[in-house]
C-alpha positions as CSV (number, residue, x, y, z in Angstrom):
1,M,-2.5,-10.8,-25.8
2,K,-0.8,-7.5,-25.1
3,Y,-1.3,-5.8,-21.6
4,A,-0.4,-2.2,-20.7
5,L,0.1,-2.0,-17.0
6,V,-0.4,1.6,-16.0
7,N,0.4,3.4,-12.8
8,P,-1.0,6.9,-13.0
9,N,0.9,10.1,-12.2
10,W,-0.6,10.6,-8.7
11,T,-1.6,13.9,-7.3
12,F,-3.2,14.3,-3.8
13,K,-4.5,17.8,-3.8
14,G,-7.4,18.1,-1.2
15,S,-7.2,14.4,-0.4
16,I,-7.2,12.8,3.1
17,Y,-4.6,10.5,1.9
18,F,-2.3,9.4,4.6
19,G,0.4,7.4,2.7
20,C,3.8,8.6,1.4
21,R,3.5,10.7,-1.8
22,E,6.8,9.9,-3.4
23,P,7.0,7.4,-6.1
24,H,7.5,3.7,-5.1
25,L,7.9,0.6,-7.3
26,A,4.5,-0.5,-8.4
27,L,4.9,-4.2,-7.2
28,E,1.5,-5.4,-8.2
29,L,2.2,-4.4,-11.7
30,G,5.8,-6.0,-11.6
31,Y,4.2,-9.3,-10.4
32,S,1.4,-9.0,-13.0
33,K,3.9,-8.6,-15.8
34,A,5.8,-11.7,-14.6
35,F,2.6,-13.8,-14.5
36,L,1.4,-12.5,-17.8
37,E,4.7,-13.4,-19.5
38,Q,4.7,-16.9,-17.8
39,N,1.3,-17.5,-19.5
40,G,2.5,-16.5,-22.9
41,H,1.2,-12.9,-23.1
42,E,3.2,-9.6,-23.4
43,A,3.1,-6.8,-20.9
44,L,4.6,-3.3,-20.7
45,I,4.6,-1.4,-17.5
46,I,4.0,2.3,-17.8
47,D,4.7,4.2,-14.5
48,G,3.4,7.7,-14.8
49,Q,4.5,8.6,-11.2
50,L,8.1,7.2,-11.4
51,F,8.7,8.9,-14.6
52,D,6.5,12.0,-13.9
53,L,4.4,11.4,-17.1
54,S,1.5,13.5,-18.1
55,N,-1.7,11.8,-19.1
56,E,-0.9,12.7,-22.6
57,Q,2.5,11.1,-22.4
58,I,1.0,8.0,-20.9
59,R,-1.5,8.1,-23.8
60,H,1.4,8.2,-26.3
61,Q,3.1,5.2,-24.9
62,V,-0.2,3.1,-24.7
63,S,-0.9,4.2,-28.3
64,D,2.4,3.1,-29.4
65,Y,2.1,-0.2,-27.7
66,Q,-1.5,-1.0,-29.1
67,P,-2.5,-3.3,-26.1
68,D,-5.5,-5.6,-26.0
69,F,-5.9,-4.7,-22.4
70,T,-5.0,-1.6,-20.3
71,V,-4.8,-2.2,-16.6
72,V,-5.0,0.8,-14.3
73,T,-4.4,0.7,-10.5
74,T,-6.4,2.6,-8.1
75,A,-3.8,3.0,-5.4
76,P,0.0,4.1,-5.7
77,S,1.5,0.7,-5.3
78,Y,0.7,-2.3,-3.0
79,L,2.4,-0.4,-0.1
80,F,-0.6,1.8,0.1
81,W,-3.6,-0.6,-0.7
82,R,-4.6,-0.3,3.0
83,C,-4.6,3.5,3.1
84,A,-5.5,4.4,-0.6
85,P,-6.8,7.7,-1.6
86,P,-10.6,7.4,-1.2
87,E,-11.2,9.4,-4.5
88,L,-10.9,7.8,-7.8
89,R,-10.2,11.1,-9.6
90,V,-6.6,10.3,-10.7
91,P,-7.1,6.8,-12.3
92,R,-10.5,8.1,-13.8
93,E,-8.8,11.0,-15.6
94,C,-5.9,8.6,-16.7
95,L,-8.5,6.1,-18.1
96,D,-10.5,8.8,-19.8
97,N,-7.5,9.6,-21.9
98,L,-7.1,5.9,-23.0
99,R,-10.7,4.8,-23.8
100,D,-10.3,4.8,-27.6
101,I,-6.8,3.3,-27.6
102,G,-6.4,1.0,-24.6
103,G,-8.4,-2.1,-25.6
104,K,-10.3,-3.5,-22.8
105,L,-9.9,-1.4,-19.7
106,V,-9.2,-3.1,-16.4
107,A,-9.1,-1.6,-12.8
108,V,-7.1,-3.3,-10.0
109,G,-6.9,-2.1,-6.5
110,P,-8.5,-1.7,-3.1
111,H,-11.5,0.2,-4.4
112,G,-12.7,-2.6,-6.8
113,S,-11.8,-5.2,-4.2
114,T,-14.1,-3.8,-1.6
115,T,-16.7,-1.9,-3.7
116,P,-16.5,-3.5,-7.2
117,R,-19.9,-2.2,-8.6
118,T,-19.2,1.4,-7.5
119,T,-15.7,1.2,-8.9
120,L,-16.9,-0.2,-12.2
121,S,-19.4,2.5,-12.6
122,K,-17.2,5.5,-11.5
123,L,-14.3,4.5,-13.7
124,G,-16.3,3.2,-16.7
125,V,-14.0,0.3,-17.3
126,D,-14.8,-3.1,-18.8
127,V,-13.9,-5.2,-15.9
128,V,-12.7,-4.8,-12.2
129,V,-10.6,-7.4,-10.4
130,L,-11.5,-8.3,-6.9
131,G,-8.5,-8.8,-4.5
132,E,-4.9,-9.4,-5.6
133,C,-4.6,-9.2,-9.3
134,E,-1.5,-11.1,-10.4
135,E,-3.1,-14.5,-11.1
136,I,-6.4,-13.0,-12.5
137,L,-5.2,-10.8,-15.2
138,P,-3.9,-13.7,-17.4
139,Q,-7.4,-15.3,-17.2
140,L,-9.0,-12.1,-18.8
141,A,-7.6,-13.2,-22.2
142,Q,-10.1,-16.0,-22.5
143,A,-13.2,-15.1,-24.3
144,D,-15.9,-16.3,-21.7
145,W,-15.6,-14.1,-18.6
146,A,-18.7,-15.9,-17.3
147,Q,-16.4,-18.8,-16.2
148,L,-13.9,-16.5,-14.2
149,K,-14.0,-15.7,-10.6
150,S,-13.1,-12.5,-8.7
151,I,-14.2,-10.1,-11.3
152,C,-17.0,-7.6,-11.8
153,Y,-18.0,-6.5,-15.4
154,R,-20.9,-5.1,-17.3
155,L,-22.8,-7.5,-19.6
156,D,-25.3,-5.7,-21.8
157,D,-27.1,-3.5,-19.3
158,Q,-26.3,-5.6,-16.2
159,I,-23.4,-5.6,-13.8
160,K,-22.0,-9.1,-13.1
161,L,-20.2,-9.8,-9.9
162,Q,-18.5,-13.1,-9.7
163,G,-16.7,-14.7,-6.9
164,T,-14.9,-13.1,-3.9
165,P,-11.6,-11.1,-3.6
166,H,-8.7,-13.3,-4.7
167,S,-5.5,-14.2,-2.7
168,T,-2.5,-14.9,-4.7
169,N,-0.3,-18.0,-3.9
170,L,2.9,-16.4,-3.0
171,A,4.9,-19.5,-3.6
172,E,4.2,-18.9,-7.4
173,I,5.4,-15.3,-7.4
174,P,8.8,-15.2,-9.1
175,A,11.7,-13.0,-8.2
176,L,11.1,-9.6,-9.8
177,K,13.6,-8.2,-12.4
178,W,13.1,-4.5,-12.8
179,P,14.5,-2.7,-15.8
180,I,17.6,-0.6,-14.8
181,E,16.0,2.7,-15.8
182,M,13.3,2.1,-13.3
183,V,15.8,1.3,-10.6
184,Q,17.9,4.2,-11.3
185,G,14.9,6.5,-11.4
186,H,13.9,5.5,-7.9
187,S,15.6,7.8,-5.6
188,H,13.3,7.6,-2.7
189,Y,14.2,6.0,0.6
190,H,10.8,5.1,2.1
191,H,10.4,5.9,5.7
192,R,14.2,6.9,6.1
193,F,14.9,10.3,7.5
194,D,18.5,10.0,8.9
195,T,20.4,10.3,5.4
196,S,20.5,11.9,2.1
197,N,20.4,10.1,-1.1
198,Y,23.5,8.0,-1.9
199,G,22.2,5.4,-4.4
200,P,18.9,3.9,-5.6
201,G,16.3,2.7,-3.3
202,A,13.6,0.0,-4.0
203,E,10.6,-1.8,-2.3
204,M,10.1,-5.5,-1.9
205,E,7.8,-7.9,0.0
206,T,8.8,-10.9,2.1
207,S,5.4,-11.7,3.1
208,R,1.8,-10.7,2.5
209,G,-1.0,-10.2,4.9
210,C,-1.2,-10.2,8.7
211,P,-2.3,-12.6,11.4
212,Y,-3.8,-9.8,13.4
213,H,-7.2,-8.1,12.9
214,C,-6.8,-4.7,14.2
215,S,-10.0,-2.5,13.9
216,F,-8.6,0.2,11.8
217,C,-6.9,-2.0,9.1
218,A,-8.5,-2.1,5.7
219,K,-7.4,-5.5,4.6
220,E,-10.5,-7.6,4.7
221,N,-10.9,-7.8,1.0
222,F,-7.1,-7.9,-0.2
223,R,-3.7,-8.7,1.3
224,D,-5.5,-10.4,4.3
225,G,-4.3,-14.0,5.2
226,Y,-0.7,-14.0,6.2
227,R,1.5,-15.7,3.7
228,K,5.4,-15.9,3.4
229,R,7.4,-15.9,0.2
230,P,10.0,-18.7,-0.1
231,L,13.4,-17.4,1.0
232,P,15.4,-18.4,-2.0
233,I,13.1,-16.2,-4.2
234,I,13.4,-13.3,-1.8
235,L,17.2,-13.5,-1.9
236,E,17.2,-13.8,-5.7
237,E,15.1,-10.6,-6.1
238,L,17.1,-8.7,-3.4
239,D,20.5,-9.9,-5.0
240,G,19.3,-8.6,-8.3
241,L,18.4,-5.1,-6.9
242,I,21.9,-5.0,-5.2
243,A,23.6,-5.8,-8.4
244,Q,21.7,-2.9,-9.9
245,G,23.2,-0.5,-7.4
246,V,20.2,-0.6,-4.8
247,V,21.6,0.5,-1.3
248,Y,18.2,0.6,0.6
249,V,15.1,-1.5,0.4
250,Y,11.8,-1.1,2.1
251,F,9.8,-4.3,2.9
252,I,6.3,-3.5,2.3
253,D,5.0,-6.4,4.3
254,E,1.8,-5.4,6.3
255,I,3.8,-6.8,9.3
256,F,7.4,-7.8,9.1
257,L,7.5,-10.7,11.5
258,P,10.7,-12.0,13.1
259,N,12.4,-14.5,10.7
260,K,15.8,-15.6,11.8
261,L,16.8,-17.3,8.5
262,L,15.8,-14.1,6.5
263,L,17.7,-11.9,8.9
264,Q,20.7,-14.1,9.0
265,A,20.9,-14.1,5.2
266,L,20.5,-10.1,5.3
267,V,23.5,-10.0,7.5
268,E,25.6,-11.3,4.7
269,R,24.5,-8.7,2.3
270,N,25.5,-5.1,1.7
271,V,22.2,-3.4,1.8
272,T,20.2,-1.5,4.4
273,F,16.4,-1.7,4.8
274,G,13.2,-0.5,6.5
275,V,10.2,-2.3,7.9
276,Q,6.8,-1.8,9.5
277,T,6.1,-4.1,12.5
278,R,4.9,-4.5,16.0
279,I,7.6,-3.9,18.6
280,D,5.9,-6.3,21.0
281,L,6.8,-9.3,18.7
282,W,10.6,-8.7,19.2
283,N,12.8,-9.5,22.1
284,H,16.2,-8.1,22.7
285,E,18.1,-10.8,20.9
286,L,15.9,-10.5,17.8
287,L,16.2,-6.7,17.7
288,E,20.0,-6.9,17.9
289,L,19.9,-9.3,14.9
290,L,17.6,-7.1,13.2
291,G,20.1,-4.2,13.5
292,R,22.9,-6.4,12.4
293,A,21.0,-7.5,9.4
294,G,21.0,-3.9,8.1
295,C,17.7,-2.5,9.4
296,V,18.0,1.3,9.7
297,S,14.2,2.2,9.9
298,V,11.4,0.8,12.0
299,E,7.9,1.9,12.0
300,A,6.3,0.2,15.0
301,G,2.5,0.2,15.3
302,V,1.8,1.1,19.0
303,E,-1.4,2.9,18.2
304,S,-2.4,3.9,21.7
305,I,-0.5,4.7,25.1
306,T,-3.0,2.9,27.1
307,A,-4.1,-0.8,27.5
308,E,-7.7,0.4,27.2
309,G,-6.9,2.2,23.8
310,R,-5.1,-0.8,22.4
311,K,-7.9,-3.1,23.3
312,L,-10.4,-0.8,21.7
313,L,-8.4,-1.0,18.5
314,D,-8.2,-4.8,18.8
315,K,-4.4,-4.8,19.1
316,N,-4.2,-8.0,21.1
317,C,-1.0,-6.6,22.6
318,K,0.5,-8.6,25.5
319,L,3.0,-5.9,26.7
320,S,2.3,-3.0,29.0
321,T,2.9,0.6,27.9
322,D,6.1,0.7,30.0
323,E,7.3,-2.5,28.3
324,L,6.6,-1.1,24.9
325,A,8.6,2.0,25.7
326,E,11.4,-0.2,27.0
327,R,11.4,-2.3,23.8
328,L,11.3,0.8,21.6
329,I,14.3,2.3,23.4
330,Y,16.3,-0.9,23.2
331,A,15.6,-1.0,19.5
332,K,16.9,2.4,19.0
333,Q,20.3,1.2,20.4
334,H,20.6,-0.9,17.3
335,I,18.5,0.8,14.6
336,A,19.1,4.4,13.3
337,F,15.4,5.3,13.2
338,V,12.7,3.9,15.4
339,Q,9.1,5.3,15.3
340,A,6.3,4.5,17.6
341,N,3.2,5.1,15.5
342,L,0.1,6.4,17.3
343,L,-3.4,6.7,16.2
344,E,-6.4,8.6,17.6
345,S,-8.1,6.1,19.9
346,N,-10.4,8.8,21.6
347,V,-9.6,7.4,24.9
348,D,-6.1,8.5,25.6
349,D,-5.3,11.9,27.4
350,S,-3.8,14.4,25.1
351,K,-1.4,15.6,27.9
352,A,-0.3,12.1,28.8
353,I,0.4,11.4,25.0
354,E,2.8,14.4,24.9
355,V,4.5,13.2,28.1
356,W,5.0,9.8,26.6
357,R,6.2,11.2,23.2
358,K,8.6,13.5,25.0
359,Y,9.9,10.7,27.2
360,L,10.6,8.4,24.1
361,M,12.2,11.3,22.1
362,G,14.6,11.8,25.0
363,F,16.1,8.4,24.0
364,G,15.9,9.2,20.2
365,V,12.7,7.4,19.5
366,W,10.2,9.4,17.3
367,S,6.6,9.2,18.1
368,N,4.1,10.9,15.9
369,K,1.0,13.0,17.0
370,P,-2.0,10.5,17.0
371,V,-3.4,10.3,13.4
372,P,-7.2,10.6,13.0
373,L,-8.7,7.4,12.0
374,F,-10.4,7.1,8.6
375,P,-13.0,4.3,8.7
376,Y,-11.8,2.6,5.5
377,P,-14.5,0.5,3.7
378,G,-13.1,-3.0,4.1
379,S,-11.9,-2.4,7.8
380,P,-13.6,-3.7,10.9
381,D,-14.2,-0.2,12.0
382,Y,-16.3,0.5,9.0
383,T,-18.4,-2.7,9.4
384,K,-18.9,-2.0,13.0
385,K,-20.4,1.5,12.2
386,W,-22.4,0.8,9.1
387,G,-22.3,-2.9,8.1
388,L,-20.9,-4.3,4.9
389,P,-19.8,-1.7,2.3
390,D,-22.4,-0.5,-0.2
391,D,-22.5,1.8,-3.2
392,R,-22.0,4.9,-0.9
393,A,-19.3,3.3,1.3
394,W,-16.5,5.6,0.5
395,E,-18.7,8.8,0.5
396,R,-20.2,7.7,3.8
397,A,-16.7,7.2,5.4
398,H,-15.3,10.4,4.0
399,E,-18.4,12.5,5.3
400,N,-17.9,10.9,8.7
401,Y,-14.2,11.5,8.8
402,L,-14.5,15.3,7.8
403,S,-17.3,15.9,10.4
404,A,-15.5,14.1,13.1
405,F,-12.1,15.9,13.1
406,R,-11.0,19.5,12.9
407,E,-7.2,18.6,12.7
408,F,-5.8,16.0,10.5
409,S,-2.5,14.4,10.0
410,D,0.9,16.3,9.5
411,I,1.2,14.8,6.0
412,Q,-2.2,16.5,4.9
413,E,-0.9,19.7,3.6
414,E,-4.3,21.3,3.1
415,Q,-7.8,21.1,4.4
416,P,-9.3,17.9,2.9
417,V,-12.4,18.5,0.8
418,S,-15.5,16.4,0.1
419,L,-15.3,13.3,-2.0
420,P,-17.8,14.5,-4.6
421,L,-15.8,17.6,-5.1
422,L,-12.5,15.6,-5.3
423,E,-14.0,13.3,-8.0
424,I,-14.9,16.4,-10.3
425,N,-12.3,16.7,-13.0
426,T,-12.3,20.4,-12.7
427,Y,-11.4,20.6,-9.0
428,Q,-8.6,23.0,-8.1
429,P,-7.5,23.8,-4.6
430,S,-8.2,27.2,-3.3
431,H,-4.5,28.2,-3.2
432,A,-3.8,27.2,-6.7
């Protein structure tokens, strides 16, 4: 069987989307291609965002390939499954252009993992994969979908929902080998702000999931349980990227935990990297090793400047605010860019926040203004407010967010608009 694996060319006009808007390697499609080929299938990645392809150009490539299945992701890379655009405008428009040539249409991503029936209906696909998709996609080639788990599909006039979101066995994921044109086309250094481009960047993961259960994190239906990739596989993939000229790697791990063996191996390699982590998990010795290993960018999830706020967000943080500040300042002595990430907890005093931010910035540590929390379906916050996600989960969360906040995050360049309006194909922002 032939699978076309499509990452749409994303646009975020009017969206509440919090993630980075630059192209990133679509790791879920890279892994899926490897699994499909291991199972005797053919696969082609068509990355609309990385190569700035129009829907018509994507259509031409899919048409030339003549696939049996076309897989479209509903979030721009695994890196942003936890903070995906709520709207399905972009993948739907992409799919609408492929219906007569794409074979069986498949949706993968956070939307189908959390609200599979709604995603199936909105996108009009043949099947939706629940959870992590790499091991499920090869199984779709069998004739009887009734025997499969972790899928949602339409049979006659009924929607069939089978199993629960899937978790991939990371020990089975091979080292990815990207085509040189994809690596050379990847000029973005994710979460690095201290240098201009001097060679290709890339993304990797060394682990998946997180052992913590913060209230705001939408990971209950995908990338949830903490798992590590085998070190030899990580290093094989990294060495391949370095051989292709990559000079900066961003590890997309939900939480990059201290791993001495990995860090010691990185010390020996000529590459820099960035991570997202919790600063309370690192002591002075490990922070020094992190810097020597080549880390030049850390996004540290502090979330709140008070113990009360961190408790409200279920951070399970053992350090005081002063201890967190000390750890961040120490990290800055060894790492070029250190950020303390703050969220709107609704309990922290705004003046106290500014005092804390200015204090850290006096030592070169950046701290953002608190970002308003979106109650993502699939997060504990959503479940506490409304229970398990239903067919209106995304609309309900979106309406709540727009009504609760007057100011939004710095990355949102325009006033977000309602979800129904975003999902109308003809939507144009007012300044267009």
